[in-house]
N, C-alpha and C positions, 0 to 999 in steps of 0.2 A: 886152389890154383890161382896165381897172381897174372893177371893179364891187364893189357891196355884197350878198353872198350871205347868204342865211338859213341854207342849210348849207354848211358848209365842206367840203373835200375831205380835210382832215385839221388838226390843232392838239393843244395839250397837253393833258393830263388833270391839273390842280391840284386840290388839296383845302387843307384849312386847316393840315393838318401840314406840307406844301410851303412854304407862305407862312411859318408861322413857324418853319421851318428859316433861312430867308434872313433873316427880322427878327433872330433871335437872334444870327447872325454879325455885322448891322450893330451891334446893341446892344453888342456885344463889341467893335467897331472893328475887327473883323478884315475889312479890305477889299481886300487883295492876295492872294495866295496863300500860305497857310500851312498849320497844323493840319487845317483841314477838308479844304483839298485834297488833304494826306497821308492822311487818314483815307478819303475817296474813293477813289483811289488803291487802298489796300489793298482795300476791300470791293470794287471792282468787278474788280480782279485775282482775288481768290478767286471771285467768280463765274463769269467767262471761264475760270478754271482755269489761270492762267498765274501766273508767279513775280512780275512786275512789272507796274504800271500807271504810267503817266506823264501825269498831267492837262495838257491845253492848252485852247488859245481856239478851235480847231475840228478838225474831222478834217482839214482841208486842212492845218493846221500838221504835225499828227503824220504824213500823208503826207510832206510836205516833209522833216522831219527824219530819216525813214528814209533816203531817197535821199541826204540829205546824209552821213548818216554811213556809207553803203555808198561815199562818195566818187563817186557818179555824176555825172558832166559832160559836157563837149564831147567827141562823137564816140561816146558813149555811146547805146544803145538800152535802151529798157523797153517790155515787151509788156503792151498792154492792151487794153480795149476800147472801142469809139464810143459804144456804146449805154450812156452813163453821165452824170450830172451832170459839167460840164467840168472840175471843179477836179481830178477824177483824173489827167486829161491837163496840165491847167495847170502841177504840181506837177512834172512832167516836164521840161517846156518851161524852167519857171524857174530848174531846175537846170543849164540847156543842153544838156540832153540831146535826143534825139528819142523822140516816142512812137508805138510799131510796134503798130498797129491789128491786131485778129483778129476776125472777125465772131462774131454770136452764134447760141445755138441758139434756133429759135423758139420753142420749147415753154417754156422757163425766162428768155429774154431774157436768160442769163448766156452769157459767153465760151465759145466751142465749143472744147474743150479738142482736141478731133481736128484741129485748123486751127492750133495754136500751133508745133507741131515745124518745118513749113514756114518760118516768119520768124524762126527763131533763126539766128543769125549771130554771127560773132566778136565784135561788138560790142554784142552783147545782154549786160545785167547782171542785169536781174530781170524778173519775170512780176508784174504787177499787177492781180489779177481784184476785180472788185468783186460783191457778193452781191447782185444785184439784188432789191429791193423786201422783203427780210427770207429769202430763200432762197439755201445755198448755192451757190456755183461748184461744179465737179466737181475737188475738192481732190485727190482720189487720184493723178487722172493729171496736175494740174497740179506736185502735188510729185513725182512721178516723172520728168517731165520737168526739173524743175529741178535734181533730184539728178544727173540724167545728164549734166547739162551745167553743172554748177556754178554755177547762178543762184540769186541771192535771190528768196523769195515774199513780198509785202507785199500783204497783205489791204485791200482797201478795204471795210469791213465797216460802212460808216456808218450804211446803214439797218437794221442785222442784228443788235443786241444781242439776244442768247439764242437765237438759232436754231443750228440743230445740224447737223452734218453726220456722219453715222453714230453714234459714240457720243462726239465732241468737238465743242464749241463752236465757233464761226468767233472768229476772233480767238486760237486757240490752237493753229493747224494750220501756219500759214508762219513766217517768220523774224522778225513782225512784223504788226501789224494797226492800223487806225485806224477809231474809232469817232466818229459825230456824236450830239450831244444837242440839236440845232436844235429850235425848238418844233415843229414836224412829224414829227419821230421819236417812237418808241413811248414813250422816257422823253426829259426834258429838263432841261439845265441853264441854258434860255435861248439863250445861245451857249456853244458849249462841245465839247470833244473829249476823245479818250482813246488813248493808245497802248498798245498791250499786246504783251508779249514775254516769252518765257523767257530772253532772252540778258540775263546780267549787264552786258555791256559795252554794249550797246543802249541798256539802262536808264540806266545812269550817265552817257551821253554825251547822251542825249536830255534828261535831267534837267538839264543843264548848257547845252546849246543852246537850250532854252527860255528861259533866262535870262540872254539876251545873250552865252552864251558862257563864263559867269563860274562857276568852279568854286566859290569863295567872294567875298565882297564885294569889288569892285576886282580881282579876281584871275583874268585870263581864259586859258582854256586852249583855246577853241574860239572860232571865229566863229558867232555864233548870233544869235538874235533874240529879242524879247519875246513870246514865244507863252504865259504863264502863264494859269492859271485862277483869278480870284479866287475867296477863300474863300465868299462868298456865294451864287456860283454853282454852288460844290463843296458845300455843304451842301443847296442843294436837289437835287442829284445823289445825295447821300446818302439822302434822303429818296424821291426818286422811284425809286433802285434796289431799294427795299424792295417797291414794287408794281410793278415790271415783269412778274413772274411773270403776275400776275392781269390786266396789260393786253395781256399776250402772250395769254392765254386769251380776253379780251374781242374782242380783233382776229380770232382764229382761229374764233370763234363768229360775228360778223358777217360773215367771208369765207365759212363754211360755207352762213349764210342767202343771200348773195347766189347762190352757187353753185345751191341747191336753185332759187330763184326765177327764176333764167335758164335752168333746164334746159326749158321748152316754147317756148324761141326760140331752142333749138340748130339750125343750126349758124351761124345770123345772128351769135350773140355767143358767142366762145369765152371760157372762164373760164380763171384761172390752174391749169397743172397743178403738184403737187405731188410732187417725185421720191420714190421709194419708201424711199431712204436718206437721206431728210432731214426735217426740219420746216421750217415756213415761219411767220414772223412777222407777215407781213401788214403791216409799214409803209405797202406799196402793195397794192393789188387791182385790177391791171389787167386790163380786157376788152379783146378784139380782135373788130375788124368785118372784114366781107369786101373792104372798099376805103376809101380814103381819103374820098370824098364822103359814105360812110354814117356814118364816125367823126366828121366835121366837121358833119354835119345833127344827129347824137345831141347833141354838144356846145353846138352854138347853142340847141336845145329845150330842155335843160336849163340854159343861160345864162339863158334868157328866163324861165323859173321859178326863178332865184335859186339854183340848185344848182350848186354849184362843181364842176368834174372838172379834170383836167390831163394835160397829155400829157408823160409820162416816159419817153425825153427826145429832145429833138432830137439826132440824133447829132453828136459833136463834130467829124466829120471835114468837115461840110457848114456849122459856124459860120465868120463871115467871115474870122477871124481865123487861122483854121487852114488856109482854104482858100490864105489869103495867104500863109502861113510854108512850106506843104509841098505846095501844088498838088493837093490834094484835090479830087477830083471825084464826082459821083453815079454811084452805080450800082458804086462800089470796094468797098462793103461791103452787098449788096443786102439780106440778112435785117434788119440793123439798119435800113436804110431804110425797109423795110416795115414792120415793128413801130412805126417812128415814126408813118408814116403812118396806121396803123391801130388803135393801142391808146389806150384813155383808161384814166384811174385815177378809181376810184369813191372819194365820201366814205366814210372809215374813222376816224371819230370815236369813241371811248370814251363810250358811253352813247345811241349811235345808236339808236332804237327799231326794231323790228320793222316797224311800220305806216309809218315813214319810208321804211325800205328798201324795202318793198313799192309804195310812192308811186314812188319813184326808178325802179325797175325797171319799173313800168307806163309811166313816162314814156318810158324806153328803147325799150319794146316798140313805143309809139305812134310815137316819131320814126322808129324802123326801118320802121314799117308805111307811114309817109306818103312814103317814098322813092319 
């Protein structure tokens, strides 16, 4: 349903410095990928705590490059979660491989690491966890399983720049990771993404692959794509990265305030749980209701008041194309399906006032009581 909302569920935080950063790149005639992209790569890699960053036009591109470098293709399998944006699985299919889904934990909405081992086969080449909404998956167990079975680990860190697992930032734990800078993420480049890795080989080949496979002009050593990030976008990324720690603090403040405001309606509304060994950057703040009817009623009630919310995400295995390709059916991944039927993402805009949050929560309470 297309609506004009007075309060959006998410969006970029941009100031004059951000705008001027892009204008400067444009005035200098830097329209393709060049010095600003290189600077952004170095600064983002340092922020994450890795040796290399490779700027690309989307997190999807970063994920596909990783799989291509690994040589993943026909008859191979990659383990991931169905409770994610479809791009996580799409890149596996586009490489000719098969996504093997593992259900999620209901408290974190991340892949349930205790269920991964049972689906590992001789065809398995990698595990691709997503750090849902800004909180890390159980990387200790995932890395343990990967090391025991000689598997690569590719982190889909699209919504999670700045998130921590124990003492490490996500994106620095697996073999490589992909970040998104789409406008609804905590930092943005407009469209854009970043591949991070400590591997010299992955970084070198990724830089070549994103340029059509050319090691130098007209000298092609790989089959690749045009996945470059233009300099104006990279310039915006450099400016946004400086603000990211404060943006995360603001998102955490909003999340804490929502949590307090929802206290007197427990257990009708279940707020996100933060695991003790992680932080949460709250790109998403997903609340959960007792059933689908309640969730839908609340969403409709807020829609009528021009307050946007989102269902993140309808499970990938129930998308029409995945049912057609792999004969997936309902109830195959019941926790993911339950989460998809009962969760709702609340507005998480930087600058959202406490009074507006109070109004949103009051509307949620009224909608629940009307059922």
